[in-house]
C-alpha positions in Angstrom: 36.3 147.5 155.5 37.4 144.2 157.0 38.1 142.8 153.5 40.3 145.9 152.8 42.2 145.4 156.1 42.9 141.8 155.3 44.1 142.7 151.8 46.5 145.2 153.2 47.8 142.7 155.8 48.6 140.0 153.3 50.0 142.4 150.7 52.3 143.8 153.4 53.5 140.4 154.3 54.3 139.6 150.6 56.1 142.9 150.1 58.2 142.3 153.3 59.0 138.8 152.0 60.4 140.2 148.8 62.3 143.0 150.6 64.2 140.6 152.9 64.5 138.1 149.9 63.3 135.3 152.0 63.5 132.0 150.2 61.6 128.7 149.5 62.2 125.1 148.7 59.3 123.3 147.2 56.7 122.6 149.9 54.3 119.6 149.7 51.0 121.1 150.8 47.6 119.5 151.0 45.1 120.2 148.3 42.9 123.1 149.5 40.6 125.9 148.3 41.8 129.5 148.0 42.3 131.2 151.4 43.8 134.3 152.9 46.8 133.5 155.0 50.4 134.3 156.1 53.1 131.8 157.2 56.5 132.2 158.8 58.6 129.1 159.6 61.9 127.3 159.9 63.1 123.9 159.0 66.0 121.4 159.0 66.7 119.2 156.0 68.8 116.3 155.0 68.8 115.6 151.3 71.5 114.0 149.1 73.9 113.9 152.1 73.5 117.7 152.5 72.3 119.2 155.8 70.5 122.5 155.5 68.5 125.1 157.6 65.9 127.3 155.8 63.6 130.2 156.9 60.3 130.1 155.1 57.8 133.0 154.4 54.6 132.6 152.4 51.4 134.5 151.9 48.1 133.9 150.0 45.2 136.3 149.4 41.8 135.2 148.3 39.1 137.9 147.7 36.6 135.0 147.4 36.7 131.2 147.7 36.9 131.0 143.9 40.3 132.8 143.3 43.6 133.5 145.1 47.2 134.6 144.4 50.1 133.5 146.5 53.9 133.7 146.9 56.2 131.2 148.8 59.7 132.3 149.4 62.6 130.7 151.4 66.2 131.6 152.5 68.8 129.0 153.2 70.8 130.1 156.3 73.4 127.4 156.2 74.1 124.0 154.6 77.0 121.6 154.6 78.0 118.1 153.5 79.9 115.7 155.7 81.5 112.6 153.9 83.5 109.7 155.1 85.6 108.2 152.2 87.2 104.8 152.6 90.3 104.3 150.5 93.7 103.1 152.0 92.6 105.0 155.1 89.6 106.8 156.4 89.1 110.5 155.5 86.4 112.7 157.0 85.6 115.8 155.0 83.2 118.6 155.8 82.2 120.8 152.8 80.4 124.0 153.5 77.6 124.4 150.9 75.7 127.3 149.6 73.5 129.7 151.6 71.2 132.5 150.4 68.1 132.7 148.2 66.5 129.2 147.5 63.7 128.5 145.2 60.8 131.0 145.0 57.2 130.4 143.8 54.5 132.6 142.6 51.0 131.3 141.6 47.3 131.6 141.4 44.4 129.3 142.2 41.1 129.3 140.4 38.2 127.4 141.7 35.0 128.0 139.5 33.3 125.0 141.0 32.8 124.2 144.7 34.5 120.9 144.3 37.2 121.6 141.6 39.7 124.1 140.4 43.1 124.6 138.9 46.5 125.8 140.5 49.0 127.6 138.1 52.5 128.2 139.5 55.8 129.7 138.4 59.1 128.5 140.1 61.9 131.0 140.0 65.5 129.5 140.1 67.4 130.0 143.3 70.3 132.3 143.6 73.0 131.3 146.3 70.7 129.1 148.4 70.8 126.0 146.1 73.0 124.2 143.4 69.9 122.3 142.0 66.6 123.2 140.3 68.2 126.1 138.4 65.6 126.3 135.7 62.4 128.3 135.4 59.5 125.9 135.8 55.8 126.3 134.9 53.3 124.1 136.6 49.6 123.6 136.1 47.6 121.4 138.5 43.9 120.6 138.2 42.5 119.5 141.6 39.4 118.3 143.3 38.1 118.5 146.9 35.6 116.3 148.7 34.2 117.1 152.1 34.0 113.7 153.6 32.6 115.2 156.8 32.3 118.6 158.4 35.8 118.0 159.9 37.5 116.1 157.2 38.5 117.2 153.6 39.9 114.9 151.0 41.8 116.2 148.1 43.4 115.0 144.8 45.4 116.8 142.1 47.2 116.0 138.9 50.4 118.0 138.1 52.1 118.8 134.7 55.4 120.6 135.0 57.5 122.0 132.1 60.8 123.9 132.1 62.5 126.7 130.2 65.6 126.0 128.3 68.8 127.6 129.8 72.3 127.4 128.4 71.3 124.8 125.9 69.9 122.5 128.5 66.2 121.5 128.6 64.9 119.4 131.4 62.3 116.9 130.5 58.7 117.5 131.4 57.3 115.9 134.6 53.9 114.8 135.8 52.6 114.0 139.3 49.8 112.7 141.4 48.9 114.1 144.8 46.5 113.0 147.5 45.7 114.7 150.8 43.6 114.5 153.8 42.9 117.4 156.3 41.3 116.5 159.6 40.1 119.0 162.3 39.8 117.5 165.8 37.9 119.2 168.6 37.4 122.2 166.3 35.2 125.2 167.0 33.9 126.4 163.6 32.6 129.7 165.0 35.9 131.0 166.3 38.3 128.8 164.2 40.2 127.1 167.0 41.2 123.5 167.7 43.6 120.8 166.4 44.3 120.2 162.6 46.2 117.3 161.0 47.3 117.2 157.4 48.6 114.2 155.4 50.0 114.5 151.9 51.3 111.9 149.5 52.9 113.1 146.2 54.2 110.8 143.5 56.1 112.4 140.6 58.0 111.1 137.5 59.8 112.5 134.5 58.0 111.4 131.4 60.8 112.4 129.0 64.6 112.6 129.0 66.3 115.9 129.5 68.4 117.2 126.6 71.7 118.9 126.2 71.4 121.2 123.1 75.2 121.8 123.0 75.8 118.3 121.8 75.2 116.7 118.4 71.6 115.3 118.0 72.4 111.7 118.5 74.0 112.4 121.9 71.6 115.0 123.4 69.5 112.6 125.6 70.7 112.7 129.2 69.3 109.3 130.4 67.7 110.9 133.5 64.3 109.4 133.7 63.2 109.0 137.3 60.2 108.4 139.6 59.8 108.8 143.2 57.5 110.1 146.0 57.2 112.6 148.9 55.1 112.4 152.0 54.3 114.9 154.6 52.5 115.2 157.9 51.5 118.4 159.7 50.1 118.6 163.3 48.8 122.1 164.3 47.1 123.8 167.2 45.0 126.9 166.2 43.8 129.6 168.4 41.3 132.4 167.8 43.0 135.8 167.4 40.9 139.0 166.7 38.4 137.1 164.6 41.1 135.2 162.7 42.9 131.9 163.4 46.6 131.6 164.5 48.2 128.1 164.2 51.4 126.7 165.6 52.5 123.7 163.5 55.1 121.0 163.6 55.7 118.9 160.4 57.7 116.1 159.1 58.4 115.4 155.4 60.0 112.5 153.6 61.4 114.8 150.8 62.7 112.1 148.5 61.8 108.4 148.3 61.7 105.5 146.0 58.4 103.4 145.8 60.4 100.2 145.9 63.3 101.3 148.1 64.4 103.3 151.1 63.9 107.0 151.5 66.8 109.3 151.0 65.9 112.6 152.6 64.0 114.0 155.6 62.7 117.4 156.7 61.6 118.5 160.1 60.1 122.0 160.7 58.0 124.4 162.6 55.8 127.4 161.4 53.3 129.9 162.5 50.3 130.5 160.3 47.6 133.2 160.4 44.5 132.3 158.6 42.3 135.4 157.8 38.6 134.7 158.0 36.7 136.8 155.3 
């Protein structure tokens, strides 16, 4: 009966998220086993000189520790770009950017072994909430978990990302490496309350150039190979709530960086997460 109630709760949250077309930019999450949870949050972002504010709604349902399905959706409330141009004189311009549906993600985790599994995801292109990442993307990520102690879990994952061609354009495939650490401080395992800190480092690079199929074959390569990293830190306080855990979390993310240069983007946000204990 309790499992059925948990299923209804998570499904209701996912259905609601689809009804309000809530959005999602790609989130950098720690490697973790399948779980049942629901999340509602907000964030402010600076990326490529564009300032944006998003709402985020996500849900995951795991009937067992070995399998789960999830959805991650986001909605961009507002974004704008403010540039200062230096020519014969100084010009300040403010350009209102897009707002609306951002990227959306659907996926499933399978963990046939207590220490290893695979995450398969599908990214849907944004609507009016973004001018980038407008291709369908399929991702597969084998991952492993190691319980360093009762209150600390280390994770590692390898990513392979491929895209669907659209309008004659085909982005090149990408691969990534992810490492994470989750630490529970003053944690009560019986009631699921205490402090929790997550750290994630993601390094990703494009392994082949994108192609423009609308051009003659010698000119199709788009010379867009790149590599870069992202880092994220979450600090949360969880409370026991009717047999489950409710967490209030602040997070900071360096959303685009160069391993040998300065970072170029930042994200700061807050979310509320309900973890259902099966």
